[in-house]
C-alpha positions, 0 to 999 in steps of 0.5 A: 149564090155561086158568085157570093160563094166565089167571092168569099173563096177569093177573100179567104185566099187573099187573106191566107196570102197576106198572112203568108207575106207577113209571116215571110217578112218576119222571118226575114228579119229574124236571126234564127227560128226555133221550131218543131217540124212544121211549114214554118221551117220551110218558109224560114228557109225561103227567106234565108232564115236559119232554123233550130229544129226540135225534131221529135219523132222526125229524123233531122236529116229529113228536115234539112234544119241548119241546127238540131236539138240533141236527141233525148230519147232512144226511140226518138226518130220513130216517125210515128204520129203516136208514141208507141212507147206511151211516153207522151212524146217524150222526144219533144222534151228538150230542156231550155238550157239545151235550147239555149246552149244549141242557139248559142253555139249555132249562131256562132257558126252561122 
């Protein structure tokens, strides 16, 4: 019984590693990752893929992204898991036009 459980855990780890390798390969072939603050941004950095971060409540300096979307609320970098103002995380409400503009100017600089 223990051996079967260990085998399933080993298979799960192999699947996880395979998925990460696939993600890394895709990021390595990408010119720019547009993302919120997640582990994908760090994986992109690992393979030299720059990222445009939509930081939400996380201060951009803490994330080290190459490009950052403009601040959209006065309380944006509160670092809270729930919105204290009840605005349903308006800090993530970045317009598509602003994203495209940041991507264009950022790619010209990178």
